[in-house]
N, C-alpha and C positions, 0 to 999 in steps of 0.2 A: 236459424245460420244457415247460409248456403253451404254449397260442394265446396266452391271455390274459397270462403271464409275460412272452412273447416280446415280447406288444405292449406294455406297459410298459415293458419293458427298450427298446423302441425310442425310445418317447416319450421319456426320461430321456437315451438319447444323443441326441437330437435336439435337444433342448432345453439341453444343455451344448456343443453344438456353435455354437449359435444365439450361446448367453450370451458364449463364447469371440470369436466373430467381429464382436461388436458393439462397434464402435471407440468409445474413450473420449472424451470430444467435448474439442474442441484449444482450448488455453488461446491468447487473442490479448491483442493489445499495442497499446494506444493511444496517441497522439501530441500534444500541442499546444503551445499559446500557455501559459507562465504568469505572463504580463503580464510587464511592465519589471522589470530588475533596480535600476532605482530603488527608495530605501526614505524615504520623507518625512519631513522631520525640523519643526523648528518654524522658522519667521520666512519661506520660500519656500527653506529649502536642503532638499538631499537628495544620501542617500549616492549613487553615481553618477551625480550630476547631469547629466554629459555624457556619457554611455553611451546610446546607440538599441537596445541589444541586449534582449532579451525573453528569457525564463527559460522551459528545456522541462520539459514534466512529461509523464511517462511513467507508463503504468497497467497493472497486466497482472491480468488478466479472465481467472480458471479458471471455467470452468462445474459442475467439481464440487464447487467450494466452495458451503457452505451461505447463506454471505451474498456477496451480488453488489457491488462499487462500481459504482456506476453515473454513465455519461460520463467523463470523464477528468479526476483529480484531482489536487493536488500541494498542494508548501508556498510561501507568501509570506512576504516579512518587513515587522514594522511597530516603530514608533517608539511609546514608551508613557509618556507622562511625567506623573509626578503634583509634589504641592507642593515637593517638596525634592529629587527626581531623575527623571533619564529610563532605559528600557531598550530594548533590543531585543528581539524577540520572532519564532517562527517561528509562523506560525498555517497551520489549514486548518481549510474548510467542506466537508462535502460530502454528497455523498446515498448512502444503502446499504440493501438490499431482500435480505429473507432469504426461503429458497426454504420453510423450517420454525419454526419460534418455536423463539429461543435463549436462552440463559441468560447467555451471553459471548463475547464477540470481542476478536481483537486486530488492529489496522491497522499496519504500519510503511511507513515512508518512508526509502526511501536517498539522501543526501545528495549532492551531487558540485558541485565549485569548475570555475571555469570553465577550468581547467587539466586537468579529468577526472580532479580526485584524490578520494577519498573523505572527505566531512568527518566524518559521522556517520551514525548510524542513531537516527530517532525513534520512539518506540512510544504508539499509543494505545490503551490495553486499557478496555473498559467491560465491568462484571459489572452486566448488564441484561438484564430480560425484552424479546425483542424478535420482533415476530408480523409486523410491515409496514414498507414501506416509511416510513423516517424521516429527519430530515435532523439531521448531528451536527458538533460543531467541535471542534478541541482547539490548547492552544498548549503555547510550550513556549521556556524562556531562549533567549538567542544570544548570548554571553558576550563578541566582543567586535565591533565596528564593523568590522576588516578579515574576520570570519568571512562574516560579514553584504553585505558589499561582495565578495566573491567567490563566496558562492553562486549557484550557475547552473541546477541543474536536479536533481531529484527521481524516482524509483522509488517507487509508490505498488502494495504487494498484500494481500490479505488473510493474515496468517500463522498464524494457529487462530482456531478456530471452537469452539464446544462447544454442542450444540444442548438443547436441552431436557429431550429423551430420554437424553441421555449421551452419545450420540456426539461423539467429538470429530475434527475436521481438522484437519490438517494442512498448509502451503503446499507444493508440487512445489519443492523449493530447487534445483534443477537448472535449473531454467527463470527462474527468479529473479537466478541466477549468471550463468547466459548476458546475459541484457539486463545487466547491471551490470558483467559485464565489457567490453561497447562502449566504457563510459566509463574503464573502468580494470581494464587488465592484471591489475594489483594486487592488485583486489578478491578476497577471501579467503572461504570460507565463514565465519570468522567475525566479520566486517563483514557479518554478518548480525542478529547479534545486537546488540539497543543497549546503552548504556552505563549508568549510573546518572545521571540527570542531576534538577535542580532544578526545578519546574515552576511557575510562575508563579498 
């Protein structure tokens, strides 16, 4: 083997070692208040009116994701009345920032009740071009007052991302499960998947 070949081989080996030793960016988790568990209705009436509890928002931040959730985000509840009836809704408003141009993404919210039981998994999917920091929002129907009354905490994470270059990112579900099981030991991988629900 010539000296040139040895040099090239050494460079390749050193590059491979350096790559192998580069640690994967650490996933971080933020926690904070999601506001009061009260949901205002009409005429100075609220669900959980006599409670001083605040909801808990938990956000999983994965640096390897092409889409970042800015700050701590979560789900609130509200009551919407029209001329004939009223309905409860889950609602979220958040800021996201892509690290490269995106074609689609999905953000999920795992909801838990005051007793630590998993209520449901909400999915926000957008098929859209996204190249810069943006504010987005979404709503889902909450079907009963009891459900709204007992909702206490949410865990938010980026589930999937498709870049404009065609790369697909999927969340580290083991890290999400770890956080979810701090609320409910019975939480299973199947609970990560949203069930079909009507959107307002």
